[in-house]
Every structure is written in C-alpha cells, then in structure tokens.
N, C-alpha and C positions, 0 to 999 in steps of 0.2 A: 307319335311326332316328336324327336328330340333334336333336332338340329334345322336351321334354316336352310341346307341344303335339298331337305324332304321334299318340300312344297315344289321342287323345280320349276319356278317361276323368280323371272329376276324384281319383281315388287318386293318379294317378301326380303329381298337383301335390304333395303330401307330401313329393317332392325339391326338395332346391335344383338351383341350377345348377350348383354344384360335384360334388354328385351325379352330376347327368347325365353329367357331361364324364369323371368317374371313371369312370361306368359302361362308358364310351368305350374309356379307357384299358384298363381292364379286359379289354374282349371284345377288342382289340387285340394285348395281352399274351398271351391264351389263344390265339389262334390262331399266335403266334408260338411259344410252348411245345408245341402241338400237333405244328408244322411239323417244331421241331426234334427233338421225340420219333421223329418218324418215318423220323429218319437211321437209328437206331438199332432201334426198334423195329417190325416188320412187323404190319399188322393193328392188331389192339386199340384201335380207334377208340375202342368204347363204353367200352370197362375204361379208358382215359386219362379219357373225359372223368368218370366216375362217381369216378375217383379225385380229379381235379380238383374237382369238386362237394365232396367229404370235407375234403380241405385247406382251402377257402375258407367253408366251413362250421364250421370250426373243430374239428371230428369226427373216429372214427374207422373203417377199414373191414377187413373178413375177406375176405381173398381165396381164393376155392375153383376148385383146379383139379390134375388129374394133374401129374407131374416132368416138366421138360422145357419149358415154357411161359414161358419167361423172365420169370416174378414177379419174382426177384429182381434181375433185370438190369432191368426196368420202374420199380422203386422207386429203387433206384441211380440211374437217370438222371432223375427226377423230380427227388431232391437234385441232382444236377447243373445241372439248368437252372434250378433255382431260389438257387443258391448256400448249400445247407440242408446242416448236419453230417447225416451217416447212418451208421446202426452198424446191423448186421444181429447179431439172437441166435439160435442155433440151439439149438432146446430139446428138450432129450434126458429120460430118464427120470430122472437122476442131477442134473439141474440144481436148483441151490438158489435161494432169493430173494434169498441177499445176491449170488449171481455177475447180477443184475438190476441191482440197483438200488445194489451197491455195498457197503463195510464199513470200521468202524475195524481200521486197524495199529499197532503197537508201532513209531513209527521212533525213530532216534534224532538229537536237533536238532544244530545246530552246536556249543553248549553245552557237549554230552554230557547232557543230560538225554534220559530217556524218554518219550515223549510220543503220544498215541493220535492220528493223523490218518486222516482220513477219506477213500476212495480212492474217486473216483465210478465206478459200473459204468456200461454199456453205455448205460444209461436216459438217459441223460444226451448226447443227440443233438434234432436236430429232428427228425428221423424216422428211424424206428426200422421195422426190419423184425422179424419174432415168427416166426420159421420153423419150421411143424410145429409150434403152438403146442399142439395137442391131445395132444404125445408126453409133455410134462411133467407132474408130478402136481398136483391141484387148487392145493397149498399156493403152487408157485411161479406159476401162473397169476393167484394172486391178486393177489400182485404187482404186476399189471398193472394191478390195480383204480381204484389211490388216483393211479398215474400218468395212468390216462386221463381220472380222473374232474378231478381236483382239481390237475392239471398240476404234482405235489409228491410225496417219496417222503420216508418217516421210515422211518428206521435206529437202532436204539437210542435212541428216544427224541427223535432230535432231523429237524428236519423241515427239507427242503433244496427250494427250488424248482427247475423244471426251466426251462429256454431255452424262449423263443417266438420263431417259431411252433414246436409240436410236435404230433406226431401217428404214430399206433399204426398198422402195418400188419400183420395178423397173416393167416399163410397155413394151408390145412390140405390135407391130401392126401384126397380122398375114395375113394381104393380099399385104402390098406391102413388097416383100421383094428384090427388087431391089438395088445395091448398101447399103445393109446392111452386117454387120459383125455377124454369126448366133455366140451367146453363148458356149465357149465351153464347153464340159461336164464338167469339171472341177467347171468350174466358176456356173453351174447352177446346181450342189450340193452343192453350199452355200446356194441357198435358200431353204425353208422348206417347202414354199408349193408354187404348180403352181395353180394359182386361174383364172380361166377362166370365163368370163363376157359374155352372153349373148344379142340378144335382148327384151327387154321387150315386157310384152304381150300386147293386145289391151287396154285395161283398164289401163295401169301401162302407156303407153302411151299416152294415153287423157291426165290422170292426169299431165303428166309430162308438155306438153302445157298448164295447165292450172297454174300452177306454176312456170312454169318459162320466161310466157310473161310478165307478169306486170309488176311493176313499188317496188312492194314488196323485198325488202333486208332483206334475213333472219339472226337474227342474233342468234346462238345457245349459251346455259347456260353449263358452263363447270359444267361435273359432277365427276372429279377427278384429283388429284392435282399429278405430278410427284413424286412423293415421295409416294403417295399409289400408284400407279402403280407399282412403285420398290418393295412394299412390297408385293404386290400380285404378281409380279415375284417370289419373293423368296417361299411365298406359292405353288404354284404351283408343286415349284420343289419336295416340302413333301407329294406331294398326294399322298396316298398307291397305289402299282401296284400289285394284285393277283400274282402270279406266272405263272398260266396258261394264264395268258394277253401275257407278254413275252414270253412263247410258242408259242402261235397265230402271236404275232407279226414277231417274228424272220422265221419259217416257210413260212409266206407271205412272207416274202424278198426273201430268198431263193429261192421259187419257180420261181422269174422272169429272174433265171440266167438260161440261155439255156445249158451251159457247167454243168452244177450240175446235179447230180443223183434225186432231188427231183421235178424237171419242169417237168410238163408234157408233152405229145408227142404232142400233139396240137401246144405247144405253139412253141415248138422249131424252127420250118421254119419263125416267125415270129418276134422274137427277135434276134439281134445279140449281145447284151451284157443288164446284169440287172443289178438292184439294190444294191448298196455297204451298208457295214454295217452303214453310215450315215442315211439310211432309216429306218433301225431301231430305232434307238436313234429317229430320228423326230416322227416315230410314236408313239413310247411311252411317247415323249414330247411334242406332239399334242394330243394327248387322253388325259395327264394330264389336260392340259390347258381346252379343252373343256370339262372336266368329272367340275371343278371347277367352270366352266361358268354356268354349269347347275345346278349346286348348290350340287352336287355329292361329297360324301366323299369318296369315292374311286373311279378308273379307269373301264370299262364296257367296255365289247367285244363291245358293240355298239358306242365307242367313237372310238376305234381305227379303226372299218368300217367306220366312218363316215369320220375321214381325209387320208382313204387311197388313194383314187387317188388323192388327190392335194400333197401327200407326193411322190407317187410312177410312177407318168405320166412322168415328164419332167425328169426320174432316169430309162428309158426304152429306150434303142433302138432300133426302127425299122427297120426290113431288106428290100429290095425292092421288096421284095415278099408281105408283108404287106400292102406295098406302094401299091403296083397293085391291089390289092383284096380290095382294101380299109377297110382295117383292122388297127384301129386305136393301140393308147397303150390307152387309158383309155376306150377301149371295152376292150383289154385283160387283165386291171389290175380287171375291172368289174366282169369278167368270173372268174379268179382267187381268189376273193372275197366271190362268189358266190359259189365256188366247195369247199370253208373252211366251209361252212355253215355245 
C-alpha cells in the first residue's frame, strides 16, 4: 500500500503526504530491525513486535517469564540495534531508591572547596531493564513511577530530566514468589503491556544451542537513531482512528468491570476489579503503533484485537473462585474479545 487513496476510507485523508511516506519508512525500518534481531534472538517474534509497539507508542512494558528465556539479551540487543543507551538494574531486597536515581556526593573541587555534586544513577539511559522488579521493596519500586510517568526524577528537591527516547522494561519471575513484593495495581497500570514469554519449541531450542555455544560474538548493526525513533513516536500519535474503533475499545474495557451493567454474567464471579480508563488509552495507542509498524495508514479492528491481551491481562484482578477453577485473566480477556466479534 503506497498511497492514501488505497485505504478507501475518508479517515486516512487526515494524513499528509509526508506522513504517508513516513509510515512507509517506519514499516521498512521495522522490517530491518526484526531481521537484525533475528540474527541473535531465536523465535520470540511476537515479543519483539510487542516491545517495538511499546517503544514507538512511548510506553513501558512488563516482561513475565522464567529464567533463561533471553529477556536481558533481547532488551540489550534492542538498544544496540537502535543506537540507544542501555542500563540494567538488578532489583534486590536491599536496593535503595538512590541506587536507581542517583544522589549528591560531597566532592572536592580544583580550587580546594568542597561541594555537593549529583552523580547520576542507572535510570539515566534510553532503555532501562528493571530485572526482577518485584524483589525490591515498594519504596524502591516507587522510585520508577515518576521516571515512567513524567520522564524525570526528583532527588533531594532537585528535578532532573531524563534523556529521550526513554523506556522501562521490567521483568518478573512467575515461579519464585517467596520473599517478593508484588507490584501494586497502581504501578502495574503504568505498564502499557504485560508481555508473557514462553518456552521455545524444539526446533528453536536446537537453534539456540547452535548459535550460543560457539565462540562467535554477534555485533548487530544500527537500523535507526534516537532522533528517528522520536520522530516515529510523534508520527504514531497522528495515525487516524475511525470512530467505531474508539467505540470498540471502550466497550471491550467496560465489559471487564463486574460492577458495570455491560459485564457478561459468566464473568462476574471471576473478576473482582476490572480495567480502568488508562486501558482504553493504551488499546488505542497500542493499535496506532501496530498499524504504523505494519504500514497501515489507519487503525484497523485487528490492531486493537492484537494488543488486547497484553493491555488488559495485568489490569484485571481475578477472584479466589477464578483461581480455584483455574480460570486465568488471559482466558477471560480472550473470551471477551471472541464475544465482541
């Protein structure tokens, strides 16, 4: 699809010719980005797409998966292919907020005077991997909130702006929960996506063994710059959305709320709390980003459906009855999407 007229819809006419060409370039850049990552990351195509959607939507993601699924490698290689600064923060029970944001340290100047100098913490990078975020206490977890929402940190009354583009990718281990501090719902809501990583299939596992047990070190090529990423992030905001897509996203989210009149009867015993308005925003924004990455000049229904699970699963609080019957939030969201068709 190379022109606006090919969409056969008036809403796409809101895009300028420059935006159309820009979307074409983004689609091509995303193709090169996926191909380059594929040299190192075996499988995980859906995960790569979801993280790219978050990046270009200017949002953050929570990665859930057992150890050994190359979460750290994937995030670091994403930064490498985009010429972005990358820092990894290992969350532990003794990690303090200043270990993330930085702090003032008394230093001696060349003139012999002593002055406080701010030493930046690892949060000052483009892509932050917050590894096992649920292992640090709530006070330390909260140190990420301002950075994620406002893209700045406040230390000892002083505010410091973070570099753009900025993205937090946090990981959680779903197996070991002893001695952890579950993220509160308010902080979970800050993450656009919950990205669940699964085990590779047999063919992929064999390929992983072949590519990671030799002495070759893969150096990936950069496919875009930080400035290009910020340009694409602004472009994503301009992707047109038809009115019926807004209606669909709002109705889907409202069905997750058991207290509402639109919630299906079968769901009410399984959900104690549904998704809030931020879920509707992220459904639309995620659909915009996916449409642009696919080279579409407007948001389609399939774009919303493709991001629905990642947006809604961590925003739905299931009841004890659901846990007892083995009904997961993922199954609930899938059934709601199926019933909306």
